[in-house]
C-alpha positions as CSV (number, residue, x, y, z in Angstrom):
1,M,16.6,-6.3,39.0
2,A,18.5,-8.4,41.1
3,K,19.1,-10.9,38.4
4,R,21.1,-8.7,36.2
5,L,23.0,-7.1,39.2
6,L,23.9,-11.1,40.1
7,A,25.0,-11.6,36.2
8,A,27.0,-8.5,36.4
9,A,29.0,-10.0,39.4
10,G,29.6,-13.5,37.7
11,V,26.5,-15.3,39.4
12,A,24.2,-17.0,37.2
13,V,20.4,-17.4,38.5
14,F,18.8,-20.7,37.8
15,G,15.2,-20.3,39.6
16,A,14.2,-18.9,42.6
17,G,17.2,-18.0,45.0
18,V,19.3,-20.9,43.3
19,L,22.6,-19.7,42.4
20,V,25.7,-21.1,40.6
21,G,29.1,-18.9,41.2
22,A,32.0,-18.9,38.7
23,D,33.8,-21.8,40.2
24,G,30.7,-23.7,39.8
25,A,29.3,-23.6,43.6
26,I,25.5,-24.1,44.3
27,A,23.7,-21.7,46.9
28,I,20.5,-21.0,47.9
29,A,20.5,-17.0,48.5
30,D,18.3,-15.4,50.9
31,P,15.6,-13.2,49.2
32,V,16.6,-9.7,48.2
33,P,13.5,-7.5,49.7
34,G,12.0,-5.7,46.5
35,T,13.8,-7.4,44.1
36,G,12.0,-10.2,41.7
37,I,12.1,-13.9,41.8
38,P,10.5,-15.9,39.1
39,G,7.2,-14.5,38.4
40,I,5.6,-11.7,36.2
41,G,6.3,-8.9,38.7
42,P,9.1,-7.8,40.6
43,C,8.0,-8.5,44.2
44,L,8.5,-11.6,46.4
45,T,4.9,-11.7,46.6
46,D,4.2,-12.1,43.0
47,P,2.8,-15.4,41.4
48,E,4.1,-17.4,38.4
49,P,3.1,-15.8,35.2
50,V,-0.6,-17.2,34.5
51,H,-3.2,-15.4,32.2
52,E,-6.5,-15.1,33.0
53,S,-8.6,-18.3,32.0
54,L,-10.7,-18.5,29.2
55,I,-13.9,-19.2,31.7
56,P,-14.0,-15.8,33.4
57,K,-14.6,-15.1,37.3
58,T,-17.0,-12.7,35.8
59,L,-19.0,-12.4,32.9
60,E,-20.4,-8.5,32.4
61,V,-23.1,-8.1,29.9
62,P,-24.3,-4.4,28.9
63,I,-28.0,-4.4,28.2
64,N,-29.1,-1.5,25.5
65,Y,-31.7,0.5,25.5
66,P,-32.7,3.4,23.9
67,A,-32.6,6.9,25.1
68,V,-33.2,10.5,23.6
69,T,-30.4,13.3,24.8
70,V,-28.8,16.3,23.5
71,D,-24.8,16.3,22.3
72,P,-23.0,17.8,25.4
73,G,-20.5,19.8,22.9
74,P,-16.7,19.0,23.0
75,A,-15.7,16.4,26.1
76,K,-13.7,17.7,28.8
77,V,-10.8,16.6,31.5
78,N,-9.3,17.9,34.4
79,P,-6.5,19.6,33.6
80,T,-4.8,19.9,37.1
81,R,-1.4,17.7,37.0
82,V,0.2,16.3,39.7
83,K,4.2,15.5,40.1
84,M,4.7,12.9,42.6
85,E,8.2,11.4,43.6
86,L,7.6,7.8,43.8
87,P,9.7,5.1,45.7
88,S,12.4,3.8,43.5
89,D,11.5,0.4,44.8
90,P,7.9,-0.8,43.0
91,C,7.4,-3.2,46.1
92,V,6.7,-0.3,48.0
93,N,2.8,1.0,47.7
94,P,2.9,5.1,47.6
95,C,-0.6,5.2,48.2
96,P,-2.1,2.4,50.4
97,D,-5.1,4.6,51.7
98,L,-6.1,4.7,47.7
99,T,-5.6,1.1,46.3
100,D,-5.5,-1.1,49.6
101,G,-9.0,-1.9,50.4
102,P,-10.1,-4.9,52.7
103,P,-9.5,-8.6,50.9
104,T,-12.6,-9.9,49.0
105,P,-13.4,-13.4,50.3
106,P,-14.0,-15.4,46.7
107,S,-17.4,-15.5,46.0
108,V,-19.8,-18.6,45.8
109,F,-19.4,-18.5,42.0
110,E,-15.5,-19.2,42.4
111,Q,-15.7,-21.5,44.6
112,L,-18.0,-23.3,41.9
113,G,-15.7,-22.2,39.2
114,I,-18.4,-20.8,37.5
115,P,-18.7,-16.9,36.1
116,R,-21.1,-14.3,38.1
117,L,-23.1,-12.7,35.8
118,I,-23.3,-8.7,36.1
119,L,-26.0,-7.5,33.9
120,R,-25.9,-3.7,33.1
121,P,-28.1,-1.3,31.8
122,Q,-26.5,0.8,29.2
123,P,-28.2,4.0,26.8
124,F,-27.6,3.8,23.6
125,N,-28.3,7.3,22.9
126,F,-30.2,9.1,20.0
127,A,-28.8,13.0,20.4
128,F,-30.0,16.1,19.0
129,P,-27.0,19.0,18.2
130,N,-25.7,20.6,20.4
131,P,-27.8,24.5,20.6
132,N,-24.2,25.9,21.6
133,P,-21.4,24.5,19.4
134,E,-18.4,26.0,20.5
135,Q,-16.5,28.5,18.1
136,Q,-13.8,26.9,16.1
137,P,-10.8,28.5,15.3
138,P,-9.8,29.5,11.5
139,A,-8.8,26.8,9.1
140,P,-5.3,26.1,8.1
141,E,-4.9,28.1,4.1
142,P,-5.9,25.7,1.5
143,A,-2.9,23.6,0.7
144,D,-2.7,22.8,-3.2
145,P,0.1,19.9,-3.1
146,V,0.9,18.7,-6.7
147,T,0.4,15.1,-8.2
148,E,4.2,13.3,-8.4
149,P,4.9,9.8,-9.3
150,A,5.7,7.0,-6.4
151,P,6.8,3.6,-7.9
152,Q,6.8,0.9,-5.5
153,S,9.9,-0.9,-4.5
154,P,10.5,-4.7,-5.3
155,A,8.7,-6.7,-2.7
156,R,10.7,-8.1,0.0
157,P,10.9,-11.7,0.9
158,A,8.6,-12.7,4.2
159,P,10.4,-12.0,7.4
160,V,11.3,-15.3,9.2
161,V,10.5,-15.5,12.9
162,S,11.8,-16.9,15.7
163,Q,12.4,-17.0,19.5
164,V,9.0,-15.5,20.4
165,R,8.4,-14.7,24.0
166,E,6.4,-13.4,26.6
167,V,9.1,-10.6,28.1
168,A,7.2,-9.0,31.3
169,K,3.5,-8.0,32.3
170,L,3.7,-4.3,31.6
171,T,0.7,-2.9,33.1
172,G,-2.1,-4.0,36.3
173,A,-1.4,-6.4,39.1
174,H,1.8,-8.0,39.5
175,S,3.4,-6.2,36.7
176,I,6.7,-5.1,37.0
177,N,5.5,-1.8,36.9
178,R,2.8,-2.2,39.3
179,T,0.3,0.3,37.9
180,D,-2.2,-0.8,40.4
181,K,-1.0,0.7,43.1
182,R,1.1,3.6,41.7
183,W,-1.2,4.8,39.3
184,Q,-4.5,3.3,40.1
185,V,-4.6,1.4,36.7
186,Q,-5.6,-2.1,37.3
187,G,-6.8,-3.2,33.5
188,T,-5.6,-1.2,30.2
189,D,-4.9,-2.2,26.7
190,L,-2.7,-1.0,23.5
191,G,0.5,0.3,24.9
192,I,1.5,3.0,21.5
193,F,5.2,3.7,21.6
194,W,7.0,6.4,20.2
195,E,10.4,8.3,20.9
196,S,9.0,11.5,22.6
197,K,12.4,13.1,23.0
198,P,16.0,11.9,22.8
199,G,16.7,9.1,25.4
200,E,12.7,8.8,26.2
201,V,9.6,7.0,24.9
202,A,6.1,7.8,25.3
203,I,3.6,4.7,25.7
204,A,-0.3,5.4,25.3
205,F,-2.8,3.3,26.3
206,G,-6.8,3.1,25.8
207,D,-9.5,2.4,27.8
208,T,-8.6,2.0,31.6
209,V,-10.5,1.2,34.7
210,G,-9.1,0.7,38.3
211,A,-11.3,-0.3,41.3
212,N,-13.5,-2.9,40.9
213,F,-11.6,-4.0,37.6
214,H,-13.0,-7.7,36.4
215,P,-12.0,-9.2,33.4
216,P,-12.4,-10.3,30.8
217,G,-12.6,-6.7,29.1
218,G,-12.2,-3.3,30.7
219,F,-15.0,-3.7,32.9
220,G,-14.7,-1.4,36.4
221,D,-14.8,1.7,38.1
222,D,-12.6,4.8,37.5
223,W,-12.9,4.6,33.6
224,R,-10.8,7.0,31.9
225,S,-10.5,6.5,27.7
226,N,-6.7,7.1,27.6
227,L,-3.6,7.2,29.6
228,L,0.2,8.1,28.7
229,A,3.4,6.9,30.3
230,F,7.1,7.4,29.7
231,S,10.3,5.4,30.2
232,S,13.8,6.1,29.5
233,D,14.5,2.0,29.8
234,R,17.2,1.2,27.2
235,D,17.4,-2.5,28.2
236,L,14.0,-4.4,26.9
237,T,15.1,-7.8,27.8
238,D,13.6,-7.8,31.1
239,G,10.3,-5.2,30.1
240,V,9.9,-1.5,30.0
241,T,10.0,0.2,33.3
242,F,8.0,3.6,33.8
243,D,9.3,6.4,34.8
244,R,6.2,8.0,35.6
245,M,2.9,8.5,33.9
246,V,0.5,11.8,33.5
247,T,-1.3,12.0,36.5
248,D,-4.2,14.7,37.9
249,S,-4.2,13.4,41.4
250,R,-1.9,11.7,44.0
251,C,-1.6,8.2,42.5
252,H,-4.0,8.5,39.6
253,A,-3.0,8.3,35.8
254,A,-5.0,11.3,34.0
255,E,-7.3,11.3,31.0
256,L,-5.7,12.8,28.2
257,L,-8.0,12.8,25.6
258,G,-11.5,14.0,26.6
259,S,-14.2,11.6,25.5
260,K,-18.6,12.2,26.1
261,K,-19.0,8.2,27.3
262,L,-22.3,8.6,25.4
263,D,-22.5,5.2,23.4
264,N,-23.9,6.0,19.9
265,V,-22.7,9.5,20.4
266,E,-18.7,9.3,21.3
267,I,-18.2,6.1,23.8
268,T,-14.6,6.9,24.2
269,T,-11.4,8.3,22.4
270,I,-8.6,5.9,21.8
271,P,-4.8,6.8,20.7
272,T,-3.8,5.1,17.7
273,S,0.1,6.4,17.1
274,G,2.6,8.8,18.0
275,F,5.6,10.8,17.2
276,A,7.3,14.3,18.0
277,L,8.5,16.7,16.1
278,G,11.0,19.3,18.0
279,D,9.1,20.1,21.4
280,R,6.1,19.2,19.9
281,Q,4.1,16.1,20.7
282,Y,1.2,14.5,18.3
283,M,-1.2,11.5,18.8
284,S,-3.4,10.3,16.5
285,Y,-6.9,9.0,17.9
286,M,-10.3,7.6,16.7
287,S,-13.5,9.0,18.1
288,I,-15.5,5.9,18.6
289,R,-19.0,6.4,18.4
290,T,-19.9,3.1,19.2
291,W,-18.6,-0.7,20.0
292,N,-21.9,-2.2,19.6
293,S,-22.1,-2.6,15.7
294,V,-21.3,-5.7,14.0
295,P,-19.6,-7.8,16.2
296,G,-16.2,-7.5,16.1
297,T,-15.9,-4.4,14.7
298,F,-16.7,-0.8,15.8
299,F,-18.1,2.3,14.2
300,T,-15.9,5.8,14.5
301,N,-16.8,9.4,14.2
302,Y,-13.9,10.4,12.8
303,G,-10.0,10.0,12.9
304,G,-8.1,13.0,14.1
305,I,-4.8,14.4,15.7
306,A,-4.1,16.1,18.6
307,Y,-0.7,17.7,20.0
308,S,1.0,18.7,23.7
309,D,3.3,21.5,23.7
310,D,4.0,20.8,27.5
311,G,6.1,17.3,26.9
312,G,2.6,15.3,26.8
313,E,1.2,16.7,29.9
314,H,-1.6,18.6,28.3
315,W,-3.2,17.8,24.7
316,I,-5.4,19.9,22.5
317,K,-7.6,17.9,20.0
318,D,-6.9,19.9,16.3
319,A,-10.0,21.2,15.4
320,H,-9.5,20.6,11.8
321,A,-7.0,17.4,11.4
322,K,-9.7,15.0,11.3
323,W,-10.8,12.7,8.5
324,D,-14.9,11.8,8.8
325,N,-16.4,8.7,9.0
326,I,-18.9,9.5,6.1
327,F,-21.3,6.5,5.7
328,G,-18.9,4.1,7.9
329,L,-16.6,3.6,4.8
330,S,-13.8,6.4,5.4
331,S,-10.1,5.4,6.2
332,F,-7.9,7.2,8.1
333,Q,-9.7,6.2,11.2
334,V,-7.0,3.9,13.0
335,S,-3.7,5.7,11.5
336,A,-0.4,4.7,12.0
337,M,1.9,8.1,11.6
338,V,5.6,8.0,11.2
339,P,7.9,10.9,10.6
340,Q,11.0,10.5,7.6
341,G,12.7,12.5,6.4
342,D,10.5,15.8,4.8
343,Y,7.4,13.9,5.9
344,V,5.2,12.4,8.1
345,Y,3.6,9.3,6.6
346,M,0.1,8.4,7.6
347,F,-1.0,4.8,7.2
348,G,-4.8,4.2,8.1
349,T,-7.5,2.0,7.6
350,P,-11.7,2.6,8.2
351,S,-12.7,1.7,11.4
352,T,-13.2,-1.9,11.4
353,R,-10.4,-4.6,11.8
354,L,-11.0,-6.0,8.7
355,A,-10.1,-3.9,5.9
356,A,-6.8,-2.7,3.9
357,V,-4.3,-0.3,4.3
358,G,-3.8,2.8,2.7
359,L,-1.4,5.5,3.0
360,A,-1.0,9.4,3.0
361,R,2.0,12.0,3.3
362,V,2.2,15.2,4.6
363,P,5.2,17.8,5.1
364,K,6.2,18.2,8.5
365,D,5.1,21.7,8.9
366,Q,1.6,21.0,7.7
367,V,0.6,17.9,9.7
368,L,-2.5,19.7,11.4
369,N,-3.4,20.9,7.6
370,P,-5.7,18.2,5.9
371,T,-6.0,20.3,2.7
372,A,-1.4,19.2,2.9
373,Y,-1.6,15.7,2.5
374,Q,-1.0,13.6,-0.2
375,Y,-2.3,9.8,-0.8
376,W,-1.0,7.0,-2.4
377,S,-2.8,6.2,-5.4
378,D,-2.0,3.5,-8.0
379,G,1.8,4.8,-8.3
380,T,1.5,8.4,-7.7
381,W,1.0,11.0,-4.6
382,T,-2.0,12.8,-5.5
383,S,-4.4,15.3,-3.4
384,V,-7.1,14.7,-6.2
385,G,-10.0,13.1,-4.8
386,G,-8.3,13.5,-1.0
387,H,-8.7,10.0,1.3
388,K,-10.7,8.5,-0.9
389,S,-8.4,8.2,-3.9
390,A,-5.5,5.9,-1.7
391,T,-5.4,2.6,-3.1
392,P,-4.0,0.1,-0.5
393,V,-0.5,-0.8,0.1
394,V,-1.1,-3.7,2.1
395,E,-4.7,-5.8,1.7
396,G,-7.0,-6.5,4.9
397,P,-7.6,-7.7,7.3
398,A,-6.1,-5.1,9.3
399,G,-6.2,-3.9,12.6
400,E,-4.1,-1.8,15.4
401,L,-2.0,-0.7,12.7
402,S,1.8,-0.1,14.4
403,V,4.3,1.2,11.5
404,R,7.7,2.1,12.0
405,Y,10.9,3.1,9.8
406,D,14.3,1.4,11.2
407,A,16.9,3.7,10.1
408,A,19.9,1.3,11.0
409,R,18.8,-0.9,8.5
410,N,17.1,1.4,6.0
411,R,13.5,-0.7,6.1
412,W,10.0,-0.1,7.1
413,Q,8.8,-2.4,9.5
414,M,4.5,-2.9,10.5
415,S,3.2,-5.1,12.8
416,Y,-0.8,-5.6,12.9
417,L,-3.5,-7.7,14.2
418,D,-4.6,-10.2,11.1
419,T,-8.0,-11.7,11.8
420,S,-7.6,-14.1,9.1
421,K,-4.7,-15.8,10.6
422,A,-5.6,-14.7,14.4
423,A,-2.4,-13.7,15.1
424,I,0.1,-10.6,15.0
425,V,2.0,-10.6,11.7
426,V,5.2,-8.4,10.9
427,R,5.9,-7.2,6.9
428,E,8.8,-5.1,5.8
429,S,9.7,-3.1,3.2
430,D,12.0,-0.5,1.3
431,S,9.7,1.8,0.7
432,P,6.5,3.2,2.8
433,Q,4.4,2.6,-0.3
434,G,5.6,-1.1,-0.6
435,V,5.6,-3.7,-2.1
436,W,5.3,-5.2,1.4
437,S,6.7,-8.2,1.9
438,P,4.2,-11.2,3.1
439,G,3.0,-11.2,6.7
440,T,4.5,-13.6,8.9
441,P,3.1,-14.1,11.9
442,T,5.1,-13.3,15.3
443,V,2.8,-14.5,17.9
444,S,-1.0,-16.2,17.4
445,A,-4.4,-17.0,19.2
446,L,-3.1,-20.2,19.9
447,Q,-0.8,-19.2,22.1
448,F,-2.6,-16.2,23.6
449,P,-6.6,-16.3,22.8
450,E,-8.0,-13.3,22.7
451,L,-4.5,-11.3,21.6
452,Y,-4.6,-8.0,20.0
453,G,-2.4,-5.1,19.3
454,G,1.2,-5.9,18.1
455,F,2.7,-2.0,18.9
456,I,7.0,-2.0,18.1
457,H,8.8,-0.2,20.8
458,P,11.0,2.2,18.7
459,W,14.3,1.3,20.4
460,S,14.2,-2.7,18.9
461,E,17.9,-3.2,17.1
462,G,18.9,-5.4,14.3
463,N,16.8,-8.6,14.5
464,D,15.4,-7.8,17.8
465,M,11.9,-6.8,17.8
466,Y,9.8,-5.8,20.7
467,F,6.2,-4.9,21.0
468,T,3.4,-5.1,23.0
469,M,0.6,-7.3,23.1
470,S,-3.2,-6.8,24.8
471,T,-5.1,-9.9,25.7
472,W,-9.1,-9.8,26.3
473,N,-9.2,-12.2,28.8
474,D,-6.8,-10.5,30.9
475,Y,-7.1,-6.9,29.9
476,N,-3.9,-5.6,30.4
477,V,-0.3,-5.2,28.4
478,Y,2.7,-7.3,28.2
479,L,6.1,-6.5,26.4
480,M,6.4,-9.5,23.8
481,G,10.0,-10.5,21.7
482,A,10.8,-11.9,18.6
483,R,14.0,-12.7,16.2
484,V,12.9,-11.4,12.6
485,E,15.9,-12.1,10.3
């Protein structure tokens, strides 16, 4: 960024083109092409940071109607992958023929300042089973882990949070990554980090739209259920610059985990966490049956684990590493998985944002074997009773879990949306099973209405915590920063 280069040369930057040299002299600098001025993005045309109003330009209302269908079987994705050399200057559009249409004049509704109402008929499906089910690979050998004591550590005090700030817009138009021009990503959410290999992080996103994007929410065309970006950017003070995204055609981010896109069968497939063990990448995900359950909640088919052996380009949903959502009450539908020591720890909640957090662990070489998991139950690790035996390590309500182990401080850190506080909160503990500290808000709905997420960047250091935040009214992802003492 231009600001960083100027500062390194002994020049302070105070606003658009105002430079103060080491001798105190003030000068007005000529704009440097392709570099940032105060605004959300890196280009000279970028506006000042303004979040979308709570009064939207459009309001799309799905109108559900019943439909009878046959379950089509496993969802497919485009396996084609295309490597692209992108221009180093994010302000250069590599694919104007794909992303630059004619400007759209403001509608009458926009001129009057009222939302344009869009009614969208949408089938609510009742599906018969697929008559030709896919042949499944053999299940792993059943494991019989022993029951072991697992006392809790003393409770830590509630973290003290200060200096909360919006760092940068990471996705969408006028973002530092220009995802609308480079990968046809106009609107997306989540932004789940994990270290994919030394010196690189992966960032997973949820439901994504391209052309005709109209928030609030992910409405528009070119719907993809999930995406994956990679970054080697270690300076988080000005955002996270993406090196690349997984693409299936020119300037087009690829859907990784397929979904049937049939409401009340499987409407979408959403990543919930990721981690790497050696050359294999793992991603936990949830198969969403419908968003149209009780308002503010959702209903899953199951929580599962997928893996990739080619650096995240292609993914396989493991046929057996699944936690079925029996009667909508099963835990570990929304999971955050963290490798530490000899185990991978799995924190999980049922398919709402209202329930408590359970905990399981599994040896690193048995991640895809659900019979090898032990669940934390009132002071023990046990497999007896399966996931039903798990007792809460953190009381709800909890949504969008993010957990990391901070090796430098030998401490566990958890971030999630606490709907009772209308805020993203942070907790800390000396052990994965707790006792976890009370939750302290980092950012609240008073500052950013309709916020959610809170996924911690693994390269947060010391007392500086960086995390992603999504907002429904913008339907894009922002990097936030805070001091957590």
